Backbone as JSON, one array per atom type, in Angstrom:
{
  "sequence": "MRQTPPNKPPPSLLNARIAAAITHPTRLNAMATFIERPASPKEIADQMGEPVNNVTYHVKRLLDLGCIELVNVRPAGGGRVVEHFYRATTQLYFDDEAWQRFGEQEKTNVTTSIMRLMSNDINESMLQGTFNDPDDNHLSRVPMTVDPEGWKEVESLLEETLEKLMDIRTKAVERRTSGTSDEETLHTRVHMIHFRAPDPKRRKA",
  "N": [[18.17, -35.41, -65.32], [20.02, -37.38, -63.89], [22.79, -38.52, -63.52], [26.21, -39.51, -61.91], [28.86, -40.83, -59.85], [29.25, -43.14, -58.3], [29.95, -42.96, -54.51], [30.42, -40.53, -54.12], [30.53, -37.36, -54.25], [27.45, -36.03, -55.7], [28.5, -33.84, -57.84], [27.82, -30.29, -58.04], [25.98, -28.45, -61.07], [26.61, -25.76, -61.17], [28.42, -23.43, -62.41], [26.87, -21.13, -64.79], [27.95, -21.2, -67.53], [28.33, -24.3, -68.03], [25.36, -24.28, -67.43], [24.07, -23.58, -69.13], [24.25, -24.73, -71.5], [24.14, -26.84, -70.97], [21.35, -27.11, -71.57], [20.67, -26.8, -73.51], [18.86, -28.15, -75.79], [19.6, -29.6, -78.31], [22.01, -30.14, -77.56], [22.13, -31.34, -74.74], [20.64, -33.91, -76.17], [23.15, -34.7, -77.67], [25.04, -34.3, -75.56], [24.05, -36.76, -73.99], [24.65, -38.8, -75.62], [27.65, -38.24, -76.32], [28.17, -39.4, -73.43], [27.59, -42.2, -73.49], [29.18, -43.47, -75.58], [31.58, -43.28, -77.7], [31.61, -41.22, -80.1], [30.48, -38.62, -83.65], [29.73, -35.91, -84.62], [28.45, -35.6, -87.35], [27.32, -38.68, -86.83], [25.27, -37.9, -85.17], [23.5, -36.41, -85.58], [22.24, -37.13, -87.79], [21.18, -39.38, -86.31], [19.11, -37.44, -84.82], [17.9, -36.69, -87.33], [18.96, -34.17, -87.72], [20.35, -31.08, -89.2], [23.65, -31.43, -90.33], [25.64, -29.42, -89.51], [24.68, -27.66, -87.99], [24.6, -29.57, -85.79], [27.97, -29.41, -85.36], [28.28, -26.79, -84.44], [26.89, -27.33, -82.47], [27.9, -28.85, -80.84], [30.62, -28.38, -80.89], [30.66, -26.29, -78.93], [30.25, -27.32, -76.62], [32.51, -28.12, -76.22], [34.58, -26.02, -76.32], [33.52, -25.61, -73.24], [34.34, -27.96, -71.45], [33.78, -30.05, -71.35], [33.73, -32.33, -73.5], [36.39, -34.55, -75.03], [38.35, -34.75, -77.71], [39.04, -37.44, -79.11], [39.27, -39.66, -81.2], [40.62, -39.65, -85.13], [38.69, -39.96, -87.89], [38.57, -40.03, -91.78], [36.98, -39.75, -94.16], [34.34, -40.06, -96.35], [35.8, -40.53, -98.29], [38.3, -40.5, -98.57], [38.37, -37.3, -98.63], [37.44, -35.4, -97.17], [37.69, -35.81, -93.36], [36.67, -37.33, -90.25], [35.23, -36.46, -86.29], [35.99, -37.45, -83.87], [34.43, -37.71, -80.84], [33.81, -37.56, -76.98], [32.18, -37.62, -73.92], [33.56, -35.81, -71.16], [32.6, -35.57, -68.18], [29.71, -36.23, -66.59], [26.49, -35.86, -65.97], [24.4, -34.02, -63.73], [21.86, -33.04, -62.53], [21.26, -31.68, -59.14], [19.05, -30.32, -56.88], [19.61, -27.8, -55.61], [21.15, -26.76, -57.66], [18.95, -27.54, -60.26], [16.97, -25.67, -59.71], [18.29, -23.28, -60.52], [17.66, -23.07, -62.59], [16.25, -21.64, -65.04], [12.21, -21.6, -65.68], [11.89, -22.61, -68.94], [14.63, -23.28, -69.79], [13.8, -25.27, -67.86], [12.0, -26.59, -69.01], [12.48, -27.51, -71.37], [15.05, -29.04, -71.41], [13.28, -31.71, -68.97], [12.44, -32.05, -71.81], [13.74, -33.43, -73.73], [14.96, -35.28, -72.15], [12.91, -37.07, -72.25], [12.37, -37.49, -74.31], [13.97, -39.05, -74.97], [14.42, -41.5, -73.85], [12.03, -42.09, -74.41], [12.75, -42.98, -77.0], [14.94, -44.87, -77.37], [13.17, -46.79, -76.12], [11.23, -46.84, -78.71], [13.37, -48.21, -80.24], [13.91, -49.97, -79.16], [12.34, -51.68, -79.02], [11.24, -52.83, -81.57], [13.51, -53.93, -82.49], [12.72, -56.17, -81.59], [14.01, -56.18, -78.62], [12.88, -55.58, -76.65], [11.63, -57.4, -74.7], [13.57, -59.38, -74.1], [15.77, -60.72, -72.92], [13.14, -62.19, -70.88], [12.3, -61.55, -68.39], [11.69, -58.79, -67.76], [11.46, -55.89, -66.81], [8.46, -53.63, -65.85], [6.57, -51.59, -64.39], [3.72, -49.64, -63.69], [2.62, -47.09, -60.96], [0.2, -46.01, -60.57], [-0.66, -43.76, -57.64], [-2.31, -41.86, -54.95], [-1.23, -39.67, -52.64], [0.02, -38.39, -49.37], [2.48, -34.85, -49.2], [4.01, -35.99, -47.69], [4.33, -38.7, -48.13], [5.53, -38.1, -51.25], [7.5, -37.15, -50.31], [9.02, -39.27, -49.76], [8.52, -40.9, -51.39], [9.98, -40.61, -53.41], [13.22, -39.5, -52.16], [13.08, -43.14, -51.89], [13.88, -43.29, -54.82], [16.28, -41.6, -54.87], [17.99, -43.14, -53.29], [17.77, -45.26, -55.65], [18.41, -44.93, -57.8], [21.82, -44.41, -56.35], [22.03, -46.53, -56.4], [21.67, -48.19, -58.97], [24.46, -46.66, -60.56], [25.87, -47.86, -59.09], [25.41, -50.56, -59.52], [26.7, -50.81, -62.23], [29.19, -48.9, -62.74], [29.95, -51.37, -60.62], [29.72, -53.67, -63.47], [31.36, -52.93, -64.86], [33.7, -53.25, -63.62], [34.07, -55.9, -64.0], [34.31, -56.05, -66.23], [36.18, -55.08, -67.71], [38.24, -55.93, -66.45], [39.11, -58.28, -66.61], [38.11, -60.79, -65.15], [35.13, -61.42, -65.85], [33.73, -63.22, -68.11], [31.35, -63.35, -69.45], [27.98, -62.68, -71.55], [27.73, -59.61, -72.84], [25.51, -56.98, -71.83], [23.3, -54.29, -73.22], [22.19, -52.1, -71.6], [18.9, -50.23, -69.24], [17.5, -48.07, -67.93], [14.4, -46.17, -67.33], [13.7, -44.03, -64.66], [11.18, -42.88, -63.14], [9.27, -39.88, -61.77], [6.2, -37.8, -61.33], [3.88, -35.19, -60.9], [0.34, -35.94, -61.25], [-2.26, -34.75, -62.8], [-5.58, -34.01, -61.05], [-8.3, -36.3, -60.9], [-11.0, -35.35, -61.31], [-10.7, -32.33, -61.83], [-9.87, -32.6, -64.23], [-9.08, -30.99, -67.77], [-11.1, -31.1, -70.66]],
  "CA": [[19.11, -36.03, -65.92], [21.4, -37.37, -62.61], [23.78, -39.61, -62.99], [26.85, -39.2, -61.17], [29.51, -42.09, -59.83], [28.27, -43.9, -56.61], [30.74, -42.87, -53.62], [31.51, -39.6, -54.19], [29.27, -36.09, -53.58], [27.58, -35.43, -56.91], [28.44, -33.17, -58.52], [26.57, -29.72, -59.35], [25.67, -27.35, -62.18], [26.34, -23.79, -61.08], [28.41, -22.86, -63.47], [26.4, -20.56, -65.58], [27.92, -21.02, -68.63], [27.62, -25.14, -68.33], [23.85, -24.47, -67.77], [23.33, -22.64, -70.43], [24.88, -25.46, -72.1], [23.03, -28.27, -72.07], [20.23, -26.36, -71.22], [19.73, -26.39, -75.38], [17.91, -29.81, -76.84], [20.16, -30.44, -79.1], [23.5, -30.84, -76.52], [21.75, -32.27, -74.18], [21.42, -35.21, -76.5], [24.79, -34.66, -78.19], [25.62, -35.44, -74.17], [23.64, -38.72, -73.74], [24.99, -40.03, -76.56], [28.93, -39.0, -75.99], [28.06, -39.99, -72.35], [27.4, -43.75, -73.71], [29.38, -43.99, -76.32], [32.65, -42.14, -77.81], [30.4, -40.5, -81.29], [31.46, -38.1, -84.31], [28.39, -34.67, -85.24], [27.47, -36.93, -88.07], [26.14, -39.92, -85.84], [24.63, -37.54, -84.02], [22.62, -35.41, -86.46], [21.89, -38.35, -88.47], [19.7, -40.11, -85.01], [18.81, -36.35, -84.75], [17.56, -35.91, -87.74], [19.39, -32.57, -87.27], [21.39, -30.54, -90.16], [25.8, -31.46, -89.8], [26.15, -28.06, -89.44], [24.52, -27.37, -86.98], [25.49, -30.28, -84.32], [28.34, -29.24, -85.17], [28.01, -26.13, -83.02], [26.62, -27.84, -80.83], [28.88, -30.2, -80.14], [32.3, -27.18, -80.43], [30.57, -25.12, -77.59], [29.88, -28.92, -75.42], [34.25, -28.97, -76.31], [34.79, -25.32, -75.21], [33.35, -26.36, -72.2], [35.47, -29.01, -71.41], [32.1, -31.49, -71.05], [33.78, -33.2, -74.0], [37.56, -34.93, -75.38], [38.38, -35.4, -79.03], [39.49, -39.45, -78.82], [39.96, -39.83, -82.67], [39.84, -39.1, -86.67], [39.29, -40.72, -89.61], [39.02, -40.03, -92.89], [35.55, -40.12, -94.47], [33.74, -39.23, -98.45], [36.46, -40.76, -99.45], [39.03, -39.37, -97.95], [38.2, -35.69, -98.94], [37.24, -34.19, -95.52], [37.78, -36.4, -91.85], [35.12, -36.99, -89.18], [35.9, -36.83, -85.39], [35.14, -38.48, -82.62], [33.6, -36.93, -78.99], [33.21, -38.68, -75.79], [32.79, -37.31, -72.48], [34.68, -36.39, -69.99], [31.86, -35.99, -66.97], [28.61, -37.24, -66.53], [25.66, -35.46, -65.96], [23.34, -34.79, -62.54], [21.43, -32.23, -61.94], [21.0, -31.99, -58.4], [18.31, -30.19, -56.59], [19.54, -26.26, -56.18], [21.32, -26.64, -59.91], [17.49, -27.29, -61.22], [15.97, -23.41, -59.32], [18.33, -22.06, -60.84], [17.24, -23.12, -64.13], [14.26, -21.43, -65.6], [11.0, -22.51, -66.35], [11.98, -22.44, -70.23], [15.11, -24.33, -69.85], [13.31, -26.67, -67.32], [10.82, -27.63, -69.77], [14.1, -28.3, -73.23], [15.44, -30.62, -70.3], [12.67, -32.88, -69.62], [11.55, -32.75, -72.58], [14.96, -33.95, -74.3], [15.37, -35.78, -71.96], [11.66, -38.16, -72.36], [12.42, -37.61, -75.68], [15.35, -39.8, -75.04], [13.48, -41.69, -73.63], [11.17, -42.74, -76.05], [13.77, -43.59, -78.89], [14.79, -45.8, -76.39], [12.12, -47.71, -75.92], [10.88, -47.35, -79.88], [14.14, -49.05, -80.43], [14.03, -51.85, -78.34], [10.81, -52.49, -79.54], [11.62, -51.8, -82.64], [14.84, -54.88, -82.59], [12.96, -56.52, -80.47], [15.26, -56.77, -77.21], [12.28, -55.11, -75.22], [11.28, -59.14, -74.05], [14.88, -60.44, -73.74], [15.14, -61.36, -71.91], [11.56, -61.37, -70.92], [12.5, -61.27, -66.69], [12.4, -57.45, -67.28], [10.3, -54.76, -65.51], [7.27, -52.96, -66.84], [5.51, -51.09, -64.16], [3.05, -48.6, -63.55], [2.05, -47.3, -60.16], [-0.89, -44.5, -59.94], [-0.71, -43.55, -56.32], [-2.3, -40.35, -54.25], [0.39, -39.6, -51.81], [0.5, -36.41, -48.38], [3.55, -34.62, -48.46], [5.38, -37.08, -46.68], [4.18, -39.86, -49.46], [5.47, -37.9, -52.13], [8.84, -37.52, -50.2], [9.44, -41.05, -49.75], [8.7, -41.77, -53.23], [11.82, -38.98, -53.82], [13.91, -40.38, -51.67], [13.14, -44.06, -52.31], [14.34, -43.05, -56.48], [17.53, -41.06, -55.48], [18.59, -44.21, -53.73], [18.28, -46.55, -56.28], [20.24, -44.28, -58.74], [22.97, -44.21, -56.54], [22.82, -48.55, -55.95], [22.16, -48.22, -60.24], [25.31, -45.73, -60.89], [27.56, -48.68, -58.32], [26.08, -51.83, -60.13], [27.6, -50.28, -63.86], [30.46, -49.89, -61.96], [30.55, -52.39, -60.31], [30.26, -53.97, -63.65], [32.54, -52.43, -65.51], [35.01, -53.31, -63.1], [34.51, -56.94, -63.27], [34.5, -56.46, -67.61], [38.21, -55.2, -67.55], [39.72, -56.58, -65.46], [39.15, -59.91, -67.14], [36.66, -61.52, -64.06], [33.43, -61.69, -66.47], [33.58, -63.66, -69.81], [29.77, -63.11, -69.65], [27.72, -62.2, -72.52], [27.71, -58.19, -71.8], [23.67, -57.11, -72.45], [23.29, -52.98, -73.1], [19.88, -51.99, -70.88], [18.11, -48.88, -70.33], [16.5, -48.26, -66.39], [13.73, -45.25, -66.79], [13.11, -43.79, -63.89], [9.65, -41.44, -64.2], [7.55, -39.93, -60.38], [5.75, -36.64, -61.71], [2.32, -35.41, -60.52], [-1.18, -36.4, -62.99], [-4.19, -33.54, -62.65], [-7.21, -33.7, -60.66], [-9.55, -36.4, -62.3], [-11.76, -34.22, -61.06], [-10.55, -31.91, -62.19], [-9.01, -32.77, -65.63], [-10.06, -30.17, -68.81], [-11.96, -32.06, -71.54]],
  "C": [[20.43, -36.63, -65.0], [21.78, -38.48, -63.4], [25.17, -39.11, -62.54], [27.25, -40.68, -60.89], [29.34, -41.92, -58.8], [30.26, -43.71, -55.76], [31.21, -41.53, -53.53], [29.97, -38.4, -54.68], [28.65, -35.33, -55.5], [27.64, -34.0, -57.15], [27.32, -32.2, -59.24], [26.94, -28.46, -59.94], [25.64, -26.51, -62.06], [26.96, -23.07, -61.65], [27.43, -22.13, -63.9], [26.21, -21.11, -67.39], [27.78, -22.71, -69.21], [26.2, -25.21, -68.14], [23.38, -24.12, -68.49], [23.82, -23.51, -70.91], [24.12, -26.62, -71.64], [21.1, -28.27, -71.66], [19.53, -27.53, -72.02], [19.61, -27.44, -75.39], [18.85, -30.31, -77.24], [22.57, -31.18, -77.86], [23.05, -31.22, -75.49], [21.76, -33.71, -74.94], [22.49, -35.72, -76.88], [25.49, -35.05, -76.67], [25.5, -36.64, -74.3], [25.29, -39.28, -74.21], [26.71, -40.01, -76.75], [29.62, -39.23, -74.58], [28.39, -42.1, -72.87], [28.85, -44.12, -74.7], [30.36, -42.4, -77.23], [31.42, -41.88, -80.05], [31.02, -38.64, -82.26], [30.14, -36.83, -84.84], [27.95, -35.29, -86.27], [26.86, -37.44, -87.11], [24.95, -38.69, -85.27], [23.33, -36.84, -84.62], [22.22, -36.4, -86.95], [21.14, -39.32, -86.72], [19.45, -38.64, -84.79], [17.68, -35.65, -85.17], [18.14, -34.36, -87.93], [20.59, -32.75, -88.32], [22.61, -30.69, -89.87], [26.05, -30.39, -88.83], [25.84, -27.54, -88.01], [24.09, -28.18, -85.7], [26.75, -30.11, -84.84], [28.7, -28.39, -84.25], [27.99, -26.25, -82.07], [27.99, -28.43, -80.02], [30.99, -29.11, -80.57], [32.51, -26.47, -79.36], [30.46, -26.19, -76.21], [31.87, -28.89, -75.0], [34.63, -27.7, -75.69], [34.49, -25.51, -73.73], [33.84, -27.0, -71.22], [34.55, -29.47, -70.94], [33.07, -32.27, -71.67], [35.66, -33.42, -74.13], [37.22, -35.36, -76.93], [38.83, -37.07, -78.52], [39.55, -39.96, -80.2], [39.43, -39.51, -84.08], [39.9, -40.11, -87.43], [39.12, -40.18, -90.09], [37.54, -40.67, -93.09], [35.14, -39.39, -95.42], [35.23, -39.52, -99.42], [37.97, -40.9, -99.94], [39.76, -37.61, -97.89], [37.83, -34.93, -97.96], [37.58, -35.51, -94.31], [36.56, -36.15, -91.08], [35.92, -36.96, -88.09], [34.85, -36.61, -84.64], [34.97, -37.63, -81.02], [33.98, -38.02, -77.59], [33.47, -37.82, -75.23], [33.54, -37.15, -71.9], [34.19, -35.36, -67.96], [30.59, -36.22, -67.28], [28.59, -36.04, -66.23], [24.78, -35.51, -64.61], [23.25, -33.45, -62.52], [20.49, -32.3, -60.26], [19.77, -30.54, -57.76], [18.36, -28.18, -56.51], [20.1, -25.89, -57.49], [20.03, -26.38, -60.55], [17.16, -26.0, -60.88], [16.42, -22.81, -59.9], [17.7, -21.94, -62.45], [15.83, -22.49, -64.15], [13.01, -21.65, -66.51], [11.49, -23.45, -68.42], [13.43, -23.83, -70.47], [14.89, -25.43, -68.93], [12.59, -27.95, -68.26], [11.69, -28.36, -71.2], [14.5, -29.45, -71.79], [15.01, -31.7, -70.18], [12.09, -33.29, -70.83], [12.94, -33.45, -73.55], [14.55, -34.79, -73.34], [13.45, -37.24, -71.93], [11.49, -38.15, -73.4], [13.25, -38.14, -76.17], [14.64, -40.67, -75.04], [12.43, -43.18, -74.81], [11.64, -43.35, -77.25], [14.25, -44.46, -77.59], [14.16, -46.91, -76.55], [11.5, -48.31, -77.61], [12.17, -48.27, -79.73], [14.53, -51.08, -79.99], [12.79, -52.6, -78.62], [10.74, -53.02, -80.58], [12.89, -53.24, -84.07], [14.38, -55.67, -82.03], [13.57, -57.34, -79.23], [14.29, -56.6, -76.32], [11.96, -56.41, -74.69], [12.24, -59.92, -74.06], [15.61, -60.27, -74.1], [13.84, -61.36, -70.79], [11.29, -61.33, -69.12], [12.66, -59.72, -66.67], [11.3, -56.69, -66.03], [9.94, -54.13, -66.26], [6.21, -52.76, -65.42], [4.77, -49.52, -64.35], [2.6, -48.18, -62.67], [0.89, -46.34, -59.91], [-0.97, -44.54, -58.18], [-1.53, -41.69, -55.47], [-1.87, -40.2, -52.58], [-0.41, -38.13, -50.6], [1.48, -35.93, -48.78], [4.59, -34.75, -48.58], [5.83, -38.13, -48.04], [5.39, -39.43, -50.21], [7.35, -37.82, -52.29], [9.79, -38.4, -49.97], [9.29, -40.97, -50.75], [11.29, -41.24, -53.52], [13.06, -39.76, -53.31], [14.4, -41.95, -52.08], [14.11, -43.79, -54.08], [15.79, -42.35, -56.58], [18.59, -42.55, -54.76], [18.68, -45.32, -54.47], [18.32, -46.52, -57.2], [21.04, -44.96, -57.28], [23.61, -46.12, -56.73], [22.51, -48.64, -57.15], [23.05, -47.18, -60.75], [26.25, -47.09, -59.98], [27.02, -50.53, -58.83], [26.78, -51.14, -61.42], [29.01, -49.72, -63.02], [31.49, -50.44, -62.05], [31.08, -53.36, -61.8], [31.38, -53.84, -65.14], [33.94, -53.35, -65.35], [35.42, -54.48, -63.67], [35.12, -57.16, -65.48], [36.07, -56.72, -68.01], [39.36, -55.41, -67.55], [39.75, -58.17, -65.05], [37.96, -61.11, -65.62], [35.6, -62.4, -64.62], [33.9, -61.59, -67.73], [31.99, -64.05, -69.95], [29.55, -62.23, -71.02], [27.2, -60.42, -72.06], [25.61, -58.46, -72.17], [23.27, -55.32, -72.3], [21.91, -52.56, -72.59], [20.47, -50.26, -70.37], [17.34, -49.06, -68.83], [16.01, -46.73, -66.68], [12.79, -44.81, -65.86], [11.86, -42.33, -63.47], [9.19, -41.43, -62.4], [7.69, -38.09, -61.25], [4.1, -36.39, -60.66], [1.57, -35.56, -61.61], [-1.95, -35.58, -61.97], [-5.35, -34.77, -62.19], [-7.79, -34.43, -61.35], [-10.77, -36.65, -62.55], [-11.77, -33.41, -61.18], [-9.49, -31.04, -63.93], [-9.76, -31.53, -66.66], [-10.3, -31.4, -69.92], [-11.28, -31.61, -72.98]]
}
């Protein structure tokens, strides 16, 4: 998961405690929600299908690490309890140096969590009928056979695209908050995946 403000050097997740927190699947999923909007542990537990006590524990760890902050408290359960809402105070960015510091299990946790988020995004969009509305969305699959130089060229292209996406997002927020644009907003998701496929001649049965 690479998300960083444009025109700023990407921060490195070199702090061992923060890296350990983010590579836990529940915390990574919670952070993905907090980056998008304020949310409570109960909301995150409901969308993940996990016990609220478990999610609350991980949210508290994110709070202790300074990754999120409390933004609202609302009565819930008929006023018997209160529901705490948090938002992210930092973006997530795994640069190459930070990524290489993760162990294999941590890398697997991060990859699995991000793929699950992508799958949920697509499923929800298909169920709600927004995937092809508007119908000038983009969907492509490009099988390629490249040499190491070609692999690096694809990586560089995706990095440049990510930077431009962050710039587009920032400008859209600025137009909306400054009042220079009163057009309807479109909630959108952009997924980028680049991975090595198995050799067709050596695939296992």
